[in-house]
C-alpha positions in Angstrom: -49.5 -35.5 -28.9 -48.5 -33.0 -26.0 -50.1 -33.0 -22.8 -51.2 -30.4 -20.2 -51.6 -31.2 -16.5 -53.3 -28.8 -14.7 -52.9 -28.2 -11.3 -55.9 -27.9 -8.3 -58.6 -30.4 -7.9 -61.3 -32.0 -9.5 -65.2 -30.9 -9.2 -67.2 -28.1 -9.5 -66.1 -24.6 -9.4 -67.1 -23.1 -6.0 -69.1 -19.7 -5.7 -67.1 -16.8 -5.1 -66.7 -16.0 -0.6 -69.2 -13.6 0.3 -66.0 -12.2 2.2 -68.8 -11.7 6.0 -66.5 -10.6 9.5 -67.0 -13.3 11.7 -69.7 -11.9 14.1 -67.5 -10.5 17.7 -68.4 -12.5 20.8 -66.3 -10.9 23.3 -68.6 -7.6 23.7 -68.1 -6.5 27.3 -70.1 -3.9 28.6 -69.6 -2.0 32.2 -71.7 0.9 34.1 -70.9 3.6 36.0 -72.7 5.8 37.3 -75.0 7.2 34.4 -72.0 6.3 31.8 -71.6 2.8 29.9 -67.4 1.7 29.0 -67.6 -0.8 25.6 -64.6 -2.8 24.6 -64.6 -5.6 22.3 -61.8 -7.4 19.5 -62.6 -7.1 15.5 -63.0 -10.3 13.6 -59.9 -11.2 11.9 -61.4 -14.1 9.7 -64.4 -13.7 7.4 -67.5 -16.6 7.7 -65.4 -19.1 4.8 -62.3 -18.9 7.0 -60.3 -16.5 5.2 -58.5 -13.2 7.0 -60.6 -9.7 6.6 -58.0 -7.6 4.9 -60.3 -4.5 5.5 -63.6 -3.7 7.1 -66.4 -1.5 6.2 -68.6 0.0 9.2 -68.4 -1.2 12.5 -71.6 -0.4 14.6 -73.2 0.0 18.1 -76.3 -1.0 18.6 -79.1 -0.9 21.6 -82.4 -3.2 21.4 -85.1 -4.3 23.5 -83.9 -7.8 23.3 -81.0 -10.0 22.9 -81.7 -10.9 19.4 -81.8 -7.8 17.9 -84.4 -6.8 17.4 -85.5 -3.5 17.6 -82.2 -1.8 17.6 -80.9 2.1 17.0 -77.8 2.9 16.2 -75.7 4.0 19.3 -71.8 4.6 18.5 -70.5 3.9 14.9 -66.9 3.9 13.4 -66.4 4.2 10.3 -64.5 1.9 7.0 -61.6 1.6 7.7 -61.2 3.8 10.8 -60.5 0.2 12.8 -58.0 -2.6 11.2 -59.1 -6.7 11.9 -58.1 -7.7 15.4 -57.5 -4.3 17.1 -59.4 -3.7 20.5 -61.8 -1.4 20.1 -63.3 1.0 23.5 -66.2 3.6 23.4 -66.6 4.9 26.5 -70.6 7.1 26.0 -74.4 7.6 28.1 -76.2 5.3 29.5 -78.4 3.9 26.0 -82.5 3.7 27.0 -82.4 -0.5 25.6 -80.9 -2.9 28.2 -79.2 -4.6 25.1 -75.5 -4.0 22.9 -74.4 -5.4 20.2 -72.3 -4.6 17.7 -71.8 -5.6 13.9 -69.3 -5.7 11.5 -69.6 -4.7 8.3 -67.4 -6.1 5.2 -66.3 -2.9 2.6 -69.5 -3.7 0.7 -71.5 -2.8 3.1 -73.2 -6.5 4.3 -72.5 -8.7 7.9 -73.4 -11.8 9.5 -75.7 -11.5 12.5 -75.4 -9.8 15.5 -72.4 -11.3 18.0 -72.9 -11.8 21.6 -75.5 -9.1 23.2 -75.1 -8.1 26.4 -76.6 -6.9 28.7 -76.6 -4.0 31.6 -79.0 -2.4 34.5 -80.5 1.3 33.0 -82.3 0.9 36.7 -81.4 4.5 38.8 -77.6 4.0 40.8 -77.5 4.4 44.0 -76.1 7.6 45.3 -71.8 7.3 45.8 -70.9 7.3 49.6 -68.1 9.8 50.1 -65.5 9.6 52.9 -65.6 12.6 55.0 -63.1 12.4 57.5 -60.0 9.5 57.6 -58.1 9.3 61.5 -55.9 6.9 62.8 -56.4 5.7 66.4 -54.3 3.5 68.3 -55.9 0.5 67.5 -57.1 1.4 63.2 -57.2 3.0 61.2 -61.0 4.5 60.9 -62.8 6.2 57.8 -66.1 8.0 58.8 -68.6 8.1 56.0 -71.9 10.1 54.2 -72.7 7.2 53.6 -75.1 5.8 50.4 -79.0 4.8 50.6 -78.7 2.0 48.6 -77.1 -0.9 47.6 -73.1 -2.1 49.4 -69.2 -1.0 49.6 -66.5 -2.4 48.3 -63.0 -1.6 49.9 -59.7 -1.9 49.4 -56.5 -0.5 50.5 -52.9 -0.1 49.7 -50.1 0.3 51.7 -46.5 2.2 50.4 -44.6 -0.1 48.0 -47.0 -2.7 47.7 -48.1 -4.0 43.9 -51.7 -4.5 44.3 -54.2 -3.8 46.5 -56.1 -5.9 50.0 -59.4 -5.9 49.5 -61.3 -5.0 52.8 -64.4 -7.1 53.5 -68.1 -5.5 52.0 -70.1 -3.4 54.0 -74.1 -2.5 53.9 -74.3 1.1 52.4 -76.3 2.7 54.8 -72.1 2.3 57.2 -71.3 5.3 58.8 -67.9 4.1 59.9 -65.5 2.0 58.3 -62.8 0.4 61.3 -59.0 -1.1 59.8 -57.4 -3.4 62.1 -54.7 -5.1 60.2 -52.6 -2.4 59.5 -48.4 -1.8 60.3 -47.1 1.7 61.8 -45.3 3.9 59.8 -46.3 3.0 56.9 -48.8 5.0 54.5 -52.1 3.9 52.6 -54.9 4.9 50.1 -58.4 4.0 50.7 -60.5 3.0 48.4 -64.7 3.1 48.5 -67.2 2.3 45.8 -70.7 2.4 46.5 -72.3 -0.8 44.0 -75.9 -1.6 42.7 -76.6 -4.7 42.1 -79.2 -5.6 39.5 -80.1 -9.2 37.6 -80.5 -10.0 34.1 -83.6 -11.5 32.7 -80.6 -14.9 32.2 -80.8 -15.2 36.4 -77.2 -14.0 36.4 -76.2 -11.2 38.7 -75.0 -8.1 37.2 -72.8 -5.7 39.6 -72.4 -1.5 38.6 -71.0 0.9 40.4 -72.3 4.0 41.2 -69.4 7.2 40.6 -66.0 5.8 40.0 -64.2 5.4 43.6 -63.5 7.7 46.0 -60.6 7.4 48.1 -58.6 8.8 50.8 -54.7 8.6 52.4 -53.2 8.3 56.3 -50.3 8.0 57.7 -50.7 5.6 60.3 -47.5 8.0 62.8 -47.5 5.6 65.8 -48.4 9.0 68.1 -50.1 6.4 70.8 -47.7 5.8 74.2 -48.7 2.3 75.7 -50.6 2.1 79.1 -49.7 3.4 82.6 -48.3 0.5 84.4 -50.6 -0.7 87.1 -49.5 -2.5 90.6 -45.6 -1.5 91.6 -44.5 -1.9 94.6 -40.6 -1.7 95.7 -39.8 -4.5 98.9 -36.1 -3.7 100.9 -34.3 -7.6 100.0 -31.0 -7.0 100.5 -30.6 -7.5 104.3 -26.5 -7.9 104.3 -24.2 -6.0 105.0 -22.4 -4.0 101.7 -25.4 -5.5 99.6 -28.1 -3.0 99.7 -31.4 -3.7 97.0 -35.0 -3.1 97.0 -36.8 -5.5 94.4 -39.4 -4.0 92.4 -42.1 -5.3 90.9 -46.0 -4.3 88.7 -48.4 -5.5 86.3 -46.7 -6.3 82.7 -48.8 -4.3 79.5 -49.9 -6.6 77.4 -50.0 -4.3 74.0 -47.8 -6.0 71.0 -45.3 -2.8 70.2 -44.0 -2.7 74.3 -40.4 -2.4 73.8 -40.1 -2.2 77.8 -40.0 0.0 80.4 -38.4 2.8 82.1 -37.5 2.8 85.5 -37.4 6.0 88.1 -35.7 6.2 91.4 -36.8 10.2 93.1 -37.7 11.2 89.9 -34.2 10.3 87.8 -34.6 7.9 85.2 -32.4 4.7 86.5 -31.8 2.0 83.3 -30.3 2.9 80.2 -31.6 0.1 78.0 -35.4 -0.3 78.2 -36.1 -2.9 81.2 -37.9 -5.9 79.4 -39.1 -8.1 82.0 -42.3 -6.5 84.8 -39.5 -6.3 87.6 -35.9 -4.7 88.4 -33.7 -4.6 91.6 -32.0 -1.7 92.6 -28.8 -1.8 94.3 -27.2 1.1 94.0 -28.4 2.1 97.8 -28.1 4.3 100.4 -28.5 2.7 104.4 -31.3 4.4 106.2 -32.6 6.7 103.4 -36.2 5.5 102.0 -36.8 6.2 97.4 -39.9 6.9 95.7 -40.5 4.8 92.8 -42.2 5.2 89.3 -42.9 2.9 86.4 -43.3 3.7 82.4 -44.2 1.6 79.6 -42.1 2.3 76.6 -43.5 0.9 72.9 -40.9 0.4 69.2 -41.1 3.5 68.1 -40.5 5.5 71.4 -43.9 6.6 72.7 -43.3 6.0 76.8 -46.8 6.4 79.1 -47.5 8.4 82.1 -45.5 7.2 85.0 -46.9 5.1 87.7 -48.0 5.3 90.9 -45.0 5.8 93.0 -44.4 2.7 95.7 -41.5 4.2 98.2 -39.7 1.9 100.3 -36.9 2.4 103.8 -33.1 1.4 103.5 -32.5 0.5 106.9 -30.0 1.8 109.2 -27.4 -1.3 108.7 -26.4 -3.2 111.5 
């Protein structure tokens, strides 16, 4: 007698798979002005955890609530136009119903219930702020704005050579100026200003959306600003020994962070080769029985020189 052995597990036969695609669970929607941007990933498995070979029509629907009630079609992707596991993106006008969801059909036109519903605010967006002027001052980069009526401003800056944007403190939408004191001289910066509206979803979630794409401006922070003028210059004859005639100069220091030093002028001509670091100087190249007139300027790291100080004069007496 011959016994034939079969493979498989004994038991009742399983019903055939309906091949219903898994619901979309990563639907994301952002609003900018009166337009929305949608993105989601198509399912790779069906509800039986088997690989989906082919997708039918995919629908983006707008609904009155998050349970899929009273929905209408907002956009559709034809059957076979999208593959399982694809990332789908779409941009379109603002819908008239606040909830969006995605319905994925199989190749026989059947589907599971929609996946995650995404709420978007439908309230009118505030008019966006505009940048009217950008200028560099001695202490700051200042942007002058035509303000928005509501919301707040999201501001960022990226410098030449930077890999990422630097966020600046948020400002009320009615701000007319943005001041940035934390910058470096001789660098190019791009500033972006975005007007943000804020709304609260029915579940209490706070949702932000922009009035429009960010407005931007490029600023080159060239330092053309001289330091402050030194004050308090005094000149005192100190060299009383023959052959060692000298006048000591002193003045109030300049506290600006980029001051490189000081230049000394005797009778209109500069007498130092390199900037003097400290706020005092001893002049030794003197003649007896001569009056000298001194002025001092401050010089910054980029060579900008301040106006000359108020003069100070001193008499070298006749040598005994």
